[in-house]
C-alpha positions in Angstrom: 25.3 -18.7 -2.5 21.9 -18.4 -4.0 19.0 -18.6 -1.6 15.5 -19.3 -2.8 13.2 -17.1 -0.7 10.2 -17.5 -3.0 8.4 -20.0 -0.8 9.1 -18.1 2.4 7.9 -14.7 1.1 4.6 -16.1 -0.1 3.9 -18.6 2.7 0.5 -18.2 4.1 0.1 -18.1 7.9 -3.0 -18.8 9.9 -3.3 -15.2 11.1 -2.1 -12.3 9.0 0.8 -10.2 10.2 0.7 -6.5 11.0 1.7 -5.3 7.5 -0.9 -7.6 5.9 -3.6 -6.4 8.3 -2.8 -2.8 7.5 -3.0 -3.6 3.7 -6.3 -5.4 4.1 -7.8 -2.6 6.2 -6.8 0.3 3.9 -7.5 -1.7 0.8 -11.1 -2.1 1.9 -11.9 1.1 3.9 -13.3 3.1 1.0 -15.1 0.0 -0.5 -16.7 -0.4 2.9 -17.7 3.2 3.2 -19.3 3.2 -0.3 -21.0 -0.1 0.5 -22.5 1.3 3.7 -24.0 4.1 1.7 -25.5 1.6 -0.6 -26.7 -0.7 2.2 -24.1 -3.5 1.4 -21.9 -4.9 4.1 -18.2 -5.2 3.1 -16.1 -7.1 5.7 -12.8 -5.4 6.4 -10.7 -8.5 7.2 -12.2 -11.2 5.0 -9.6 -13.2 2.9 -8.3 -11.3 -0.1 -6.1 -12.1 -3.0 -2.7 -10.6 -2.2 -1.8 -10.4 -5.9 -4.9 -8.3 -6.8 -4.6 -4.5 -7.2 -6.6 -3.4 -4.2 -4.9 -0.4 -2.5 -5.4 2.9 -4.1 -3.4 6.1 -3.6 -6.2 7.9 -1.6 -6.3 5.0 0.9 -2.5 4.9 1.0 -2.4 8.6 1.7 -4.8 8.1 4.7 -2.6 5.2 5.9 0.5 7.4 5.7 -1.2 10.2 7.7 -2.7 7.8 10.3 0.7 6.3 11.0 2.7 9.6 11.0 4.6 8.7 7.8 3.4 11.7 5.9 4.4 14.5 6.1 6.7 13.7 9.1 9.0 11.3 7.3 7.9 11.4 3.6 6.3 14.3 1.9 3.2 13.9 -0.3 5.1 14.4 -3.6 7.7 11.9 -2.5 5.0 9.5 -1.6 3.5 10.0 -5.1 6.9 9.3 -6.7 7.3 6.1 -4.7 3.8 5.0 -5.5 4.5 5.5 -9.2 7.8 3.7 -8.9 6.4 0.5 -7.3 3.4 0.4 -9.6 4.7 -1.6 -12.6 1.9 -0.5 -15.0 2.7 0.6 -18.5 0.5 3.6 -18.1 2.1 7.0 -17.7 2.8 7.8 -14.0 -0.2 10.1 -13.8 -2.6 7.3 -14.8 -1.1 4.9 -12.3 -2.9 6.8 -9.6 -6.3 5.7 -11.0 -5.1 2.1 -10.7 -4.1 0.4 -7.4 -1.2 -1.6 -6.0 -0.8 -5.2 -4.8 0.3 -6.4 -1.3 3.9 -7.0 -2.6 4.0 -3.5 -4.1 2.8 -2.2 -0.8 5.7 -3.9 1.0 8.1 -2.4 -1.5 6.5 1.0 -1.0 7.0 0.7 2.8 10.7 -0.2 2.4 11.2 2.7 0.0 9.4 5.1 2.4 11.8 3.9 5.2 14.8 4.6 2.9 13.4 8.0 1.9 12.8 9.0 5.5 16.2 8.0 6.6 18.0 9.8 3.8 16.8 13.1 5.1 16.6 14.5 1.6 12.9 15.3 1.4 11.4 16.5 -1.8 8.8 18.4 0.2 8.4 19.3 3.9 
């Protein structure tokens, strides 16, 4: 059987779920900090385009540390490798870190981090 999950995966809910809230927060945290320094208010949880590239590696690293993902389950180098894997850009992996990832790529990254942590074959600990 072939199940079409396209509509389910992208269905919008009234209130965002936990993963979406985390993405929204970390995608905007540095933008908000820079905005505060310039006197501009940037709301953390205003609607965002989930297909836009909003989450950079620096914010992702903070997310991983805040939630005990790095270095407890996934080392930094492994997190870098996973980030470069989910980022589909044509750029060389080193240049992908200057770019950002989308919400869908963030979800894929979380799944890969779960697999990497369960495999107990860390690249760095």
